[in-house]
C-alpha atoms as an extended CHARMM CRD file, in Angstrom:
* protein
*
       298  EXT
         1         1  MET       CA             18.3100000000       17.2340000000       16.0680000000  PROA      1               0.0000000000
         2         2  ILE       CA             16.3500000000       14.9620000000       13.7920000000  PROA      2               0.0000000000
         3         3  SER       CA             17.1230000000       11.4420000000       13.8880000000  PROA      3               0.0000000000
         4         4  ILE       CA             17.4530000000        9.4750000000       10.5580000000  PROA      4               0.0000000000
         5         5  ASP       CA             17.0400000000        5.7370000000       10.6120000000  PROA      5               0.0000000000
         6         6  LEU       CA             18.3810000000        3.8010000000        7.7330000000  PROA      6               0.0000000000
         7         7  VAL       CA             16.4610000000        0.6030000000        6.6300000000  PROA      7               0.0000000000
         8         8  SER       CA             18.4290000000       -1.1650000000        4.3350000000  PROA      8               0.0000000000
         9         9  GLY       CA             18.0080000000       -4.6040000000        2.5590000000  PROA      9               0.0000000000
        10        10  PHE       CA             18.0840000000       -6.4380000000       -0.7720000000  PROA      10              0.0000000000
        11        11  LEU       CA             15.2220000000       -6.1850000000       -3.2740000000  PROA      11              0.0000000000
        12        12  GLY       CA             12.2860000000       -7.8670000000       -1.7350000000  PROA      12              0.0000000000
        13        13  ALA       CA             13.5790000000       -8.2550000000        1.5480000000  PROA      13              0.0000000000
        14        14  GLY       CA             10.7510000000       -7.0330000000        3.3430000000  PROA      14              0.0000000000
        15        15  LYS       CA             12.1210000000       -3.1940000000        4.0060000000  PROA      15              0.0000000000
        16        16  THR       CA              8.6660000000       -1.4610000000        3.4820000000  PROA      16              0.0000000000
        17        17  THR       CA              6.8370000000       -4.2170000000        6.0390000000  PROA      17              0.0000000000
        18        18  PHE       CA              9.3070000000       -3.1780000000        8.7000000000  PROA      18              0.0000000000
        19        19  CYS       CA              9.2440000000        0.4240000000        8.2080000000  PROA      19              0.0000000000
        20        20  SER       CA              5.4580000000        0.3850000000        8.4720000000  PROA      20              0.0000000000
        21        21  LEU       CA              6.0010000000       -1.3740000000       11.7400000000  PROA      21              0.0000000000
        22        22  LEU       CA              8.9690000000        1.1000000000       13.0190000000  PROA      22              0.0000000000
        23        23  LEU       CA              6.5750000000        4.1060000000       12.0670000000  PROA      23              0.0000000000
        24        24  LYS       CA              3.7510000000        2.6720000000       14.2760000000  PROA      24              0.0000000000
        25        25  HSD       CA              6.0110000000        2.1680000000       17.1090000000  PROA      25              0.0000000000
        26        26  TYR       CA              7.3690000000        5.6440000000       16.9650000000  PROA      26              0.0000000000
        27        27  ILE       CA              3.4630000000        6.9340000000       16.7720000000  PROA      27              0.0000000000
        28        28  ASN       CA              2.8340000000        4.9170000000       19.8360000000  PROA      28              0.0000000000
        29        29  MET       CA              5.7900000000        6.6970000000       21.6430000000  PROA      29              0.0000000000
        30        30  GLY       CA              4.3760000000       10.1000000000       20.9160000000  PROA      30              0.0000000000
        31        31  ALA       CA              6.9290000000       10.7760000000       18.1100000000  PROA      31              0.0000000000
        32        32  LYS       CA              6.2150000000       12.4880000000       14.8930000000  PROA      32              0.0000000000
        33        33  PRO       CA              7.9780000000       10.2420000000       12.0820000000  PROA      33              0.0000000000
        34        34  VAL       CA              8.0400000000       10.4730000000        8.2540000000  PROA      34              0.0000000000
        35        35  TYR       CA              8.9530000000        7.9240000000        5.8850000000  PROA      35              0.0000000000
        36        36  ILE       CA             11.2350000000        8.7210000000        2.8560000000  PROA      36              0.0000000000
        37        37  VAL       CA             11.5620000000        5.8140000000        0.2610000000  PROA      37              0.0000000000
        38        38  ASN       CA             14.0880000000        5.6030000000       -2.7310000000  PROA      38              0.0000000000
        39        39  GLU       CA             12.6710000000        3.1450000000       -5.3470000000  PROA      39              0.0000000000
        40        40  PHE       CA             14.5670000000        1.8430000000       -8.0510000000  PROA      40              0.0000000000
        41        41  GLY       CA             11.6760000000        1.5430000000      -10.4580000000  PROA      41              0.0000000000
        42        42  GLN       CA              9.4560000000        4.1870000000      -11.9850000000  PROA      42              0.0000000000
        43        43  THR       CA              6.8980000000        3.7920000000       -9.3250000000  PROA      43              0.0000000000
        44        44  GLY       CA              6.1050000000        5.3110000000       -5.9180000000  PROA      44              0.0000000000
        45        45  LEU       CA              4.5210000000        2.0590000000       -4.8130000000  PROA      45              0.0000000000
        46        46  ASP       CA              6.1040000000        1.7560000000       -1.3540000000  PROA      46              0.0000000000
        47        47  ALA       CA              4.9310000000        5.0050000000       -0.4440000000  PROA      47              0.0000000000
        48        48  ASP       CA              1.4110000000        4.5390000000       -1.3150000000  PROA      48              0.0000000000
        49        49  ILE       CA              1.7830000000        1.5040000000        1.0270000000  PROA      49              0.0000000000
        50        50  ILE       CA              2.7110000000        3.5210000000        3.8650000000  PROA      50              0.0000000000
        51        51  LYS       CA              0.3870000000        6.2790000000        3.3510000000  PROA      51              0.0000000000
        52        52  ALA       CA             -2.3820000000        3.6280000000        3.3690000000  PROA      52              0.0000000000
        53        53  ASP       CA             -1.0980000000        2.6650000000        6.6030000000  PROA      53              0.0000000000
        54        54  GLY       CA             -1.9940000000        6.2040000000        7.7060000000  PROA      54              0.0000000000
        55        55  PHE       CA              1.6600000000        7.5780000000        7.7210000000  PROA      55              0.0000000000
        56        56  GLU       CA              3.4280000000       10.7350000000        6.2230000000  PROA      56              0.0000000000
        57        57  ALA       CA              5.6910000000        9.4050000000        3.1740000000  PROA      57              0.0000000000
        58        58  VAL       CA              7.6320000000       10.9510000000        0.5030000000  PROA      58              0.0000000000
        59        59  GLU       CA              8.8120000000        8.8130000000       -2.4280000000  PROA      59              0.0000000000
        60        60  MET       CA             11.7630000000        9.3260000000       -4.6870000000  PROA      60              0.0000000000
        61        61  PHE       CA             12.0940000000        6.7910000000       -7.7780000000  PROA      61              0.0000000000
        62        62  GLY       CA             13.6400000000        6.3090000000      -11.1060000000  PROA      62              0.0000000000
        63        63  GLY       CA             17.0870000000        6.1970000000       -9.6530000000  PROA      63              0.0000000000
        64        64  CYS       CA             19.5250000000        5.4800000000       -6.7730000000  PROA      64              0.0000000000
        65        65  ILE       CA             21.3050000000        7.7620000000       -4.4520000000  PROA      65              0.0000000000
        66        66  CYS       CA             24.6830000000        6.4980000000       -5.1750000000  PROA      66              0.0000000000
        67        67  CYS       CA             24.3100000000        7.0660000000       -9.2220000000  PROA      67              0.0000000000
        68        68  THR       CA             21.7330000000       10.1260000000       -9.5370000000  PROA      68              0.0000000000
        69        69  LEU       CA             19.6400000000       11.1440000000       -6.7350000000  PROA      69              0.0000000000
        70        70  LYS       CA             22.1430000000       12.2100000000       -3.9780000000  PROA      70              0.0000000000
        71        71  GLY       CA             20.9150000000       15.9940000000       -4.8170000000  PROA      71              0.0000000000
        72        72  GLU       CA             17.1960000000       15.0010000000       -4.5440000000  PROA      72              0.0000000000
        73        73  VAL       CA             17.5380000000       13.2870000000       -1.3620000000  PROA      73              0.0000000000
        74        74  THR       CA             19.0350000000       16.1900000000        0.0190000000  PROA      74              0.0000000000
        75        75  VAL       CA             16.2290000000       18.2210000000       -1.2970000000  PROA      75              0.0000000000
        76        76  ALA       CA             13.4430000000       15.7180000000        0.1820000000  PROA      76              0.0000000000
        77        77  ILE       CA             15.1320000000       15.9580000000        3.4580000000  PROA      77              0.0000000000
        78        78  VAL       CA             15.1640000000       19.5840000000        3.4740000000  PROA      78              0.0000000000
        79        79  LYS       CA             11.3720000000       19.8240000000        2.5290000000  PROA      79              0.0000000000
        80        80  VAL       CA             10.3540000000       17.0450000000        4.8080000000  PROA      80              0.0000000000
        81        81  ILE       CA             12.1100000000       18.8430000000        7.8240000000  PROA      81              0.0000000000
        82        82  GLU       CA             10.3070000000       22.3930000000        6.7070000000  PROA      82              0.0000000000
        83        83  ALA       CA              6.6720000000       20.8030000000        6.0780000000  PROA      83              0.0000000000
        84        84  PHE       CA              6.3670000000       18.0740000000        8.9110000000  PROA      84              0.0000000000
        85        85  LEU       CA              8.7680000000       19.0270000000       11.8650000000  PROA      85              0.0000000000
        86        86  PRO       CA              9.6050000000       15.3380000000       12.3750000000  PROA      86              0.0000000000
        87        87  THR       CA             11.3440000000       13.8640000000       15.3220000000  PROA      87              0.0000000000
        88        88  HSD       CA             12.5300000000       10.9870000000       13.2070000000  PROA      88              0.0000000000
        89        89  ILE       CA             12.8310000000       10.3390000000        9.6830000000  PROA      89              0.0000000000
        90        90  VAL       CA             12.5780000000        6.6870000000        8.2460000000  PROA      90              0.0000000000
        91        91  PHE       CA             14.5840000000        6.5250000000        5.0390000000  PROA      91              0.0000000000
        92        92  GLU       CA             14.1980000000        3.4280000000        3.0090000000  PROA      92              0.0000000000
        93        93  PRO       CA             16.7700000000        3.2700000000        0.1050000000  PROA      93              0.0000000000
        94        94  SER       CA             16.6380000000        1.0500000000       -3.0410000000  PROA      94              0.0000000000
        95        95  GLY       CA             17.1740000000       -2.6430000000       -2.5850000000  PROA      95              0.0000000000
        96        96  ILE       CA             20.4100000000       -2.2280000000       -4.5940000000  PROA      96              0.0000000000
        97        97  PHE       CA             22.1370000000        0.5130000000       -2.2580000000  PROA      97              0.0000000000
        98        98  ILE       CA             25.3830000000        0.7420000000       -0.7350000000  PROA      98              0.0000000000
        99        99  PHE       CA             25.7110000000        2.3470000000        2.7700000000  PROA      99              0.0000000000
       100       100  ASP       CA             28.4090000000        4.6710000000        2.5690000000  PROA      100             0.0000000000
       101       101  ASP       CA             26.7650000000        6.5990000000       -0.3970000000  PROA      101             0.0000000000
       102       102  PHE       CA             24.0260000000        8.0390000000        2.2470000000  PROA      102             0.0000000000
       103       103  PHE       CA             26.5580000000        9.4680000000        4.5970000000  PROA      103             0.0000000000
       104       104  ASP       CA             27.8430000000       11.8930000000        1.7890000000  PROA      104             0.0000000000
       105       105  VAL       CA             24.1050000000       13.2400000000        1.7580000000  PROA      105             0.0000000000
       106       106  LEU       CA             24.4260000000       14.1920000000        5.7730000000  PROA      106             0.0000000000
       107       107  SER       CA             27.3550000000       16.4210000000        4.9870000000  PROA      107             0.0000000000
       108       108  ASN       CA             25.6170000000       18.7320000000        3.0630000000  PROA      108             0.0000000000
       109       109  PRO       CA             25.6370000000       22.3330000000        4.5960000000  PROA      109             0.0000000000
       110       110  GLU       CA             21.6520000000       22.2700000000        4.1430000000  PROA      110             0.0000000000
       111       111  ILE       CA             21.2390000000       19.2650000000        6.3670000000  PROA      111             0.0000000000
       112       112  LYS       CA             24.3920000000       19.3630000000        8.4960000000  PROA      112             0.0000000000
       113       113  GLY       CA             23.7480000000       20.0430000000       12.0860000000  PROA      113             0.0000000000
       114       114  LYS       CA             19.9410000000       19.4150000000       11.6350000000  PROA      114             0.0000000000
       115       115  CYS       CA             20.1400000000       15.5200000000       11.4410000000  PROA      115             0.0000000000
       116       116  VAL       CA             21.9450000000       12.6670000000       12.7490000000  PROA      116             0.0000000000
       117       117  ILE       CA             22.1380000000        9.2060000000       12.0790000000  PROA      117             0.0000000000
       118       118  GLY       CA             19.9840000000        7.1640000000       14.2590000000  PROA      118             0.0000000000
       119       119  ASN       CA             19.5990000000        3.2950000000       13.6140000000  PROA      119             0.0000000000
       120       120  VAL       CA             21.0930000000        1.6560000000       11.1180000000  PROA      120             0.0000000000
       121       121  ILE       CA             19.2410000000       -1.6450000000       10.1890000000  PROA      121             0.0000000000
       122       122  THR       CA             19.2770000000       -4.2950000000        7.4500000000  PROA      122             0.0000000000
       123       123  ILE       CA             16.4920000000       -6.4530000000        6.9570000000  PROA      123             0.0000000000
       124       124  VAL       CA             17.8540000000       -9.9840000000        5.7280000000  PROA      124             0.0000000000
       125       125  ASP       CA             15.4230000000      -12.1860000000        3.6010000000  PROA      125             0.0000000000
       126       126  GLY       CA             14.8990000000      -15.2440000000        5.2380000000  PROA      126             0.0000000000
       127       127  VAL       CA             13.5280000000      -16.9360000000        2.2240000000  PROA      127             0.0000000000
       128       128  ASN       CA             16.1990000000      -15.7860000000       -0.4380000000  PROA      128             0.0000000000
       129       129  PHE       CA             19.1050000000      -14.9560000000        1.4180000000  PROA      129             0.0000000000
       130       130  LYS       CA             21.0100000000      -18.1220000000        0.2640000000  PROA      130             0.0000000000
       131       131  TYR       CA             20.0970000000      -17.5240000000       -3.4300000000  PROA      131             0.0000000000
       132       132  THR       CA             21.2270000000      -13.7580000000       -2.9500000000  PROA      132             0.0000000000
       133       133  LYS       CA             24.1980000000      -14.5640000000       -1.2970000000  PROA      133             0.0000000000
       134       134  ALA       CA             25.3790000000      -16.8080000000       -3.9180000000  PROA      134             0.0000000000
       135       135  MET       CA             24.4910000000      -14.4560000000       -6.9620000000  PROA      135             0.0000000000
       136       136  PHE       CA             25.5610000000      -11.1840000000       -5.1920000000  PROA      136             0.0000000000
       137       137  GLY       CA             27.8670000000      -12.2200000000       -2.2720000000  PROA      137             0.0000000000
       138       138  SER       CA             30.0170000000       -8.9540000000       -1.9930000000  PROA      138             0.0000000000
       139       139  PHE       CA             26.9700000000       -6.7230000000       -2.4180000000  PROA      139             0.0000000000
       140       140  LEU       CA             24.8660000000       -8.5270000000        0.0940000000  PROA      140             0.0000000000
       141       141  TYR       CA             27.9540000000       -8.6720000000        2.5480000000  PROA      141             0.0000000000
       142       142  ASN       CA             28.2100000000       -4.6790000000        2.4110000000  PROA      142             0.0000000000
       143       143  GLN       CA             24.7040000000       -4.3010000000        3.7450000000  PROA      143             0.0000000000
       144       144  ILE       CA             25.0170000000       -6.9610000000        6.4390000000  PROA      144             0.0000000000
       145       145  LYS       CA             28.3710000000       -6.0920000000        7.5200000000  PROA      145             0.0000000000
       146       146  ASN       CA             27.8000000000       -2.4000000000        7.7130000000  PROA      146             0.0000000000
       147       147  ALA       CA             24.8390000000       -2.6470000000        9.7720000000  PROA      147             0.0000000000
       148       148  PRO       CA             24.9440000000       -2.6410000000       13.5600000000  PROA      148             0.0000000000
       149       149  THR       CA             21.3430000000       -4.3590000000       13.6600000000  PROA      149             0.0000000000
       150       150  LEU       CA             20.0870000000       -7.1570000000       11.5960000000  PROA      150             0.0000000000
       151       151  VAL       CA             16.2740000000       -8.1180000000       11.3940000000  PROA      151             0.0000000000
       152       152  ILE       CA             15.5490000000      -11.5230000000        9.6850000000  PROA      152             0.0000000000
       153       153  SER       CA             12.4790000000      -11.4330000000        7.6530000000  PROA      153             0.0000000000
       154       154  LYS       CA              9.6370000000      -13.9380000000        6.5150000000  PROA      154             0.0000000000
       155       155  LEU       CA             10.1800000000      -16.1240000000        9.0470000000  PROA      155             0.0000000000
       156       156  GLU       CA              6.2580000000      -17.0560000000        9.2860000000  PROA      156             0.0000000000
       157       157  LYS       CA              7.0020000000      -18.7780000000        5.6710000000  PROA      157             0.0000000000
       158       158  LYS       CA              9.0270000000      -21.5940000000        7.9300000000  PROA      158             0.0000000000
       159       159  GLN       CA             11.4850000000      -22.2160000000        4.9600000000  PROA      159             0.0000000000
       160       160  TYR       CA             14.8030000000      -22.0020000000        6.9210000000  PROA      160             0.0000000000
       161       161  ASP       CA             15.9170000000      -23.0100000000       10.5500000000  PROA      161             0.0000000000
       162       162  PRO       CA             16.1610000000      -19.4010000000       12.1600000000  PROA      162             0.0000000000
       163       163  ASP       CA             19.3220000000      -20.5850000000       13.9360000000  PROA      163             0.0000000000
       164       164  GLU       CA             21.1750000000      -21.5080000000       10.6830000000  PROA      164             0.0000000000
       165       165  LEU       CA             20.3310000000      -18.0990000000        9.3530000000  PROA      165             0.0000000000
       166       166  ILE       CA             21.7110000000      -16.2970000000       12.5010000000  PROA      166             0.0000000000
       167       167  ALA       CA             24.7520000000      -18.3330000000       11.9890000000  PROA      167             0.0000000000
       168       168  ASP       CA             25.2270000000      -17.2170000000        8.5880000000  PROA      168             0.0000000000
       169       169  MET       CA             24.6410000000      -13.5500000000        9.8120000000  PROA      169             0.0000000000
       170       170  ARG       CA             27.3410000000      -14.2330000000       12.5490000000  PROA      170             0.0000000000
       171       171  ASN       CA             29.7980000000      -15.2990000000       10.0350000000  PROA      171             0.0000000000
       172       172  ILE       CA             29.4620000000      -11.9210000000        8.1200000000  PROA      172             0.0000000000
       173       173  ASN       CA             28.9880000000       -9.5320000000       11.1020000000  PROA      173             0.0000000000
       174       174  PRO       CA             29.6430000000      -11.3480000000       14.3570000000  PROA      174             0.0000000000
       175       175  ASP       CA             29.2350000000       -8.0580000000       16.4320000000  PROA      175             0.0000000000
       176       176  ALA       CA             25.8070000000       -7.3320000000       14.8950000000  PROA      176             0.0000000000
       177       177  PHE       CA             22.4290000000       -7.2390000000       17.2970000000  PROA      177             0.0000000000
       178       178  ILE       CA             20.2720000000      -10.1100000000       15.4800000000  PROA      178             0.0000000000
       179       179  MET       CA             16.3930000000      -10.0490000000       15.6520000000  PROA      179             0.0000000000
       180       180  ALA       CA             14.6160000000      -12.8620000000       14.2820000000  PROA      180             0.0000000000
       181       181  LYS       CA             10.9200000000      -12.7720000000       14.7730000000  PROA      181             0.0000000000
       182       182  GLU       CA              7.8290000000      -13.0860000000       12.8140000000  PROA      182             0.0000000000
       183       183  TRP       CA              6.1980000000       -9.7870000000       11.7590000000  PROA      183             0.0000000000
       184       184  GLN       CA              2.9320000000      -10.1820000000       13.6160000000  PROA      184             0.0000000000
       185       185  GLU       CA              4.9490000000      -10.9020000000       16.7340000000  PROA      185             0.0000000000
       186       186  PHE       CA              6.8040000000       -7.6720000000       16.7850000000  PROA      186             0.0000000000
       187       187  MET       CA              5.8620000000       -5.4050000000       19.7120000000  PROA      187             0.0000000000
       188       188  ASP       CA              6.8820000000       -1.9940000000       21.3120000000  PROA      188             0.0000000000
       189       189  GLU       CA              8.9780000000       -3.9920000000       23.5220000000  PROA      189             0.0000000000
       190       190  ASP       CA             10.8830000000       -5.2440000000       20.8990000000  PROA      190             0.0000000000
       191       191  PHE       CA             11.5660000000       -1.9760000000       19.1500000000  PROA      191             0.0000000000
       192       192  LYS       CA             12.6330000000       -0.8830000000       22.2120000000  PROA      192             0.0000000000
       193       193  GLU       CA             15.3150000000       -3.5050000000       22.3790000000  PROA      193             0.0000000000
       194       194  LEU       CA             15.9700000000       -2.9930000000       18.7550000000  PROA      194             0.0000000000
       195       195  LEU       CA             16.2910000000        0.8490000000       18.5930000000  PROA      195             0.0000000000
       196       196  THR       CA             19.3160000000        1.1650000000       20.6440000000  PROA      196             0.0000000000
       197       197  GLU       CA             22.3850000000        3.1170000000       19.4720000000  PROA      197             0.0000000000
       198       198  ARG       CA             25.0270000000        0.7330000000       18.2480000000  PROA      198             0.0000000000
       199       199  LYS       CA             28.2410000000        1.8650000000       16.8540000000  PROA      199             0.0000000000
       200       200  GLY       CA             31.2740000000        0.1630000000       15.1140000000  PROA      200             0.0000000000
       201       201  MET       CA             30.2260000000        0.2810000000       11.1630000000  PROA      201             0.0000000000
       202       202  VAL       CA             32.9140000000       -0.2850000000        8.7760000000  PROA      202             0.0000000000
       203       203  PHE       CA             33.0100000000        0.1250000000        5.0830000000  PROA      203             0.0000000000
       204       204  ASP       CA             33.6980000000       -2.1010000000        2.4970000000  PROA      204             0.0000000000
       205       205  HSD       CA             33.2930000000       -1.0480000000       -1.2700000000  PROA      205             0.0000000000
       206       206  PRO       CA             31.8300000000       -3.9020000000       -3.1100000000  PROA      206             0.0000000000
       207       207  GLU       CA             31.5430000000       -4.1240000000       -6.9710000000  PROA      207             0.0000000000
       208       208  HSD       CA             29.1210000000       -1.3930000000       -8.2190000000  PROA      208             0.0000000000
       209       209  VAL       CA             26.1300000000       -3.8020000000       -9.1760000000  PROA      209             0.0000000000
       210       210  HSD       CA             23.5280000000       -1.4570000000      -10.3770000000  PROA      210             0.0000000000
       211       211  GLY       CA             24.3720000000       -1.9010000000      -13.6420000000  PROA      211             0.0000000000
       212       212  HSD       CA             23.4410000000       -5.1930000000      -13.7270000000  PROA      212             0.0000000000
       213       213  PHE       CA             19.8000000000       -4.5340000000      -12.8040000000  PROA      213             0.0000000000
       214       214  LYS       CA             17.1270000000       -3.2290000000      -15.3000000000  PROA      214             0.0000000000
       215       215  SER       CA             13.5660000000       -2.2100000000      -14.4960000000  PROA      215             0.0000000000
       216       216  LEU       CA             10.3320000000       -2.1250000000      -16.5640000000  PROA      216             0.0000000000
       217       217  THR       CA              7.1240000000       -0.4810000000      -15.5570000000  PROA      217             0.0000000000
       218       218  VAL       CA              3.8180000000       -1.3820000000      -17.0110000000  PROA      218             0.0000000000
       219       219  LYS       CA              0.2580000000       -0.0640000000      -16.5170000000  PROA      219             0.0000000000
       220       220  PRO       CA             -2.1880000000       -3.0860000000      -16.9460000000  PROA      220             0.0000000000
       221       221  GLU       CA             -5.5920000000       -2.3870000000      -18.1160000000  PROA      221             0.0000000000
       222       222  GLY       CA             -8.6730000000       -4.0660000000      -17.3310000000  PROA      222             0.0000000000
       223       223  THR       CA             -9.0390000000       -6.7350000000      -14.1900000000  PROA      223             0.0000000000
       224       224  PHE       CA             -7.1630000000       -9.9640000000      -13.6450000000  PROA      224             0.0000000000
       225       225  SER       CA             -9.3660000000      -13.1600000000      -12.7080000000  PROA      225             0.0000000000
       226       226  GLN       CA             -7.8600000000      -15.1580000000      -10.1780000000  PROA      226             0.0000000000
       227       227  GLU       CA             -6.8940000000      -17.8370000000      -12.7720000000  PROA      227             0.0000000000
       228       228  ARG       CA             -5.2020000000      -15.1780000000      -14.8670000000  PROA      228             0.0000000000
       229       229  LEU       CA             -3.3170000000      -13.6200000000      -11.6660000000  PROA      229             0.0000000000
       230       230  ASP       CA             -2.1940000000      -17.3380000000      -10.9310000000  PROA      230             0.0000000000
       231       231  ASP       CA             -0.7020000000      -17.6030000000      -14.2910000000  PROA      231             0.0000000000
       232       232  PHE       CA              1.0350000000      -14.3120000000      -14.0900000000  PROA      232             0.0000000000
       233       233  SER       CA              2.6750000000      -15.2350000000      -10.9870000000  PROA      233             0.0000000000
       234       234  LYS       CA              3.8280000000      -18.5900000000      -12.1300000000  PROA      234             0.0000000000
       235       235  LEU       CA              5.3330000000      -17.0270000000      -15.3010000000  PROA      235             0.0000000000
       236       236  CYS       CA              7.1500000000      -14.4150000000      -12.9960000000  PROA      236             0.0000000000
       237       237  THR       CA              9.0370000000      -16.9670000000      -10.8980000000  PROA      237             0.0000000000
       238       238  SER       CA              9.3380000000      -19.5400000000      -13.8480000000  PROA      238             0.0000000000
       239       239  GLY       CA             11.8080000000      -17.2500000000      -15.7910000000  PROA      239             0.0000000000
       240       240  ALA       CA              9.5010000000      -16.8300000000      -18.5540000000  PROA      240             0.0000000000
       241       241  PHE       CA              9.7770000000      -12.8290000000      -18.1110000000  PROA      241             0.0000000000
       242       242  GLY       CA             13.7090000000      -13.2110000000      -17.5790000000  PROA      242             0.0000000000
       243       243  GLU       CA             16.1180000000      -13.4760000000      -14.5850000000  PROA      243             0.0000000000
       244       244  LEU       CA             13.8690000000      -11.2970000000      -12.3940000000  PROA      244             0.0000000000
       245       245  PHE       CA             14.3330000000      -10.4050000000       -8.3870000000  PROA      245             0.0000000000
       246       246  ARG       CA             11.4830000000       -8.5020000000       -7.8070000000  PROA      246             0.0000000000
       247       247  ILE       CA              8.0530000000       -7.7960000000       -9.3020000000  PROA      247             0.0000000000
       248       248  LYS       CA              5.8100000000       -5.4310000000       -7.4150000000  PROA      248             0.0000000000
       249       249  GLY       CA              2.5960000000       -3.5220000000       -8.0910000000  PROA      249             0.0000000000
       250       250  VAL       CA             -1.1090000000       -3.0460000000       -7.9190000000  PROA      250             0.0000000000
       251       251  VAL       CA             -3.5080000000       -4.7320000000      -10.3890000000  PROA      251             0.0000000000
       252       252  MET       CA             -7.1280000000       -4.5760000000      -10.2870000000  PROA      252             0.0000000000
       253       253  THR       CA             -9.0440000000       -7.9750000000      -10.0480000000  PROA      253             0.0000000000
       254       254  ASP       CA            -12.7900000000       -8.9160000000      -10.0210000000  PROA      254             0.0000000000
       255       255  ASP       CA            -12.6880000000       -8.5160000000       -6.0870000000  PROA      255             0.0000000000
       256       256  GLY       CA            -10.6430000000       -5.0750000000       -6.1270000000  PROA      256             0.0000000000
       257       257  PRO       CA             -7.3310000000       -4.0450000000       -6.2230000000  PROA      257             0.0000000000
       258       258  VAL       CA             -4.6890000000       -6.0980000000       -4.9260000000  PROA      258             0.0000000000
       259       259  LEU       CA             -1.0620000000       -5.8080000000       -3.9790000000  PROA      259             0.0000000000
       260       260  LEU       CA              1.4190000000       -8.1840000000       -5.7550000000  PROA      260             0.0000000000
       261       261  ASN       CA              4.8750000000       -8.7410000000       -4.2930000000  PROA      261             0.0000000000
       262       262  ILE       CA              7.2540000000      -11.3710000000       -5.5220000000  PROA      262             0.0000000000
       263       263  ALA       CA             10.8170000000      -11.8320000000       -4.6600000000  PROA      263             0.0000000000
       264       264  LYS       CA             12.3610000000      -14.7240000000       -6.6490000000  PROA      264             0.0000000000
       265       265  GLU       CA              9.6700000000      -17.5700000000       -5.5100000000  PROA      265             0.0000000000
       266       266  ASP       CA              8.1930000000      -15.7370000000       -2.7850000000  PROA      266             0.0000000000
       267       267  VAL       CA              4.9350000000      -14.9230000000       -3.8430000000  PROA      267             0.0000000000
       268       268  ASN       CA              2.6330000000      -12.4880000000       -1.7760000000  PROA      268             0.0000000000
       269       269  ILE       CA             -0.8850000000      -11.1950000000       -2.8950000000  PROA      269             0.0000000000
       270       270  GLU       CA             -3.0830000000       -9.2340000000       -0.5470000000  PROA      270             0.0000000000
       271       271  ALA       CA             -6.1070000000       -6.7240000000       -0.8100000000  PROA      271             0.0000000000
       272       272  PHE       CA             -4.7260000000       -3.3700000000       -1.2910000000  PROA      272             0.0000000000
       273       273  LYS       CA             -6.5220000000       -0.6420000000        1.0680000000  PROA      273             0.0000000000
       274       274  GLY       CA             -4.9300000000        2.4170000000       -0.3250000000  PROA      274             0.0000000000
       275       275  TYR       CA             -5.1860000000        3.9400000000       -3.9420000000  PROA      275             0.0000000000
       276       276  SER       CA             -2.7690000000        3.4620000000       -6.7290000000  PROA      276             0.0000000000
       277       277  PRO       CA             -3.5710000000        3.1670000000      -10.5480000000  PROA      277             0.0000000000
       278       278  SER       CA             -2.7740000000       -0.3220000000      -11.9760000000  PROA      278             0.0000000000
       279       279  THR       CA              0.8740000000       -0.4130000000      -12.1630000000  PROA      279             0.0000000000
       280       280  LEU       CA              3.6240000000       -3.4000000000      -12.2730000000  PROA      280             0.0000000000
       281       281  THR       CA              7.2990000000       -2.7580000000      -12.0260000000  PROA      281             0.0000000000
       282       282  PHE       CA              9.8310000000       -5.6390000000      -12.9200000000  PROA      282             0.0000000000
       283       283  ILE       CA             13.4350000000       -5.5120000000      -11.8040000000  PROA      283             0.0000000000
       284       284  GLY       CA             16.1330000000       -8.0750000000      -12.8920000000  PROA      284             0.0000000000
       285       285  GLN       CA             19.4640000000       -8.8960000000      -14.5690000000  PROA      285             0.0000000000
       286       286  ASN       CA             17.3680000000       -9.0890000000      -18.0400000000  PROA      286             0.0000000000
       287       287  VAL       CA             13.8660000000       -8.0980000000      -18.3130000000  PROA      287             0.0000000000
       288       288  ASP       CA             11.9560000000       -9.5220000000      -21.3800000000  PROA      288             0.0000000000
       289       289  GLN       CA              9.9280000000       -6.5700000000      -22.1550000000  PROA      289             0.0000000000
       290       290  ALA       CA              8.3120000000       -8.1430000000      -25.2210000000  PROA      290             0.0000000000
       291       291  ALA       CA              7.2040000000      -11.1230000000      -23.0960000000  PROA      291             0.0000000000
       292       292  VAL       CA              5.8640000000       -8.9250000000      -20.3140000000  PROA      292             0.0000000000
       293       293  LYS       CA              3.8080000000       -6.6640000000      -22.5120000000  PROA      293             0.0000000000
       294       294  ASN       CA              2.2620000000       -9.7270000000      -24.6170000000  PROA      294             0.0000000000
       295       295  PHE       CA              0.9820000000      -11.1300000000      -21.6840000000  PROA      295             0.0000000000
       296       296  ILE       CA             -0.2470000000       -7.7150000000      -19.9120000000  PROA      296             0.0000000000
       297       297  THR       CA             -2.0780000000       -6.8410000000      -23.3650000000  PROA      297             0.0000000000
       298       298  SER       CA             -3.0380000000      -10.1990000000      -24.2710000000  PROA      298             0.0000000000
């Protein structure tokens, strides 16, 4: 029976970073994991990141499994089983995902009897938790309350007291196992503690928020200077391009391709070691397409 780990979390919480660490752990343990990602925007960037780390990855983008992609998730899982014969599948849904939508997929006759739910983990953004809770409380609660295991991300940024964040998590899900650790400190022993079968999930049905989010994908031409990249990041976080929750992509700079990850005011820019054409995806409640395209083409 193939174990499917479900790694959820809001837009920009750090799901892909965690999945990369989880895949590495499985490899170290002698397992054969494959990563499947469902992206809300029109780009398969997260799969490119995972592939650049040396893992097998399959992407689905342009929708979410509760609205349009349930059938495609089933097909993707069947193809992964046939092509890779994995021991584990690590599934990363889009950041605006509701848990119970996934369990309908596993009842499909093509999958039933071949796969079982393994670990259900929600990544909680240690930088943007309070903002997200204020804006999308019932939706965020669904992801936290329904997960037996919670991992608080971005603690290396030291913007909030971990004990305060844990107390907030306990108020929502008092029975969850919670791990609060900086990414670089994660070891195989931590995953052995983290990846323990835990039951007791319940399912609330929050407001269907997907309609509130829009995405825009653009393909910048040419290169970005450091100054231009800094200006672009400031515009993204200032509201000049609209109420944005997530900007991600690869852009070419004078020093080579860089990976750009912005979640609200949390900006991360690093060299990109894989291959991806210059592409930027913007996700928010209202994306000022004209302002974005004007900057990209100017």
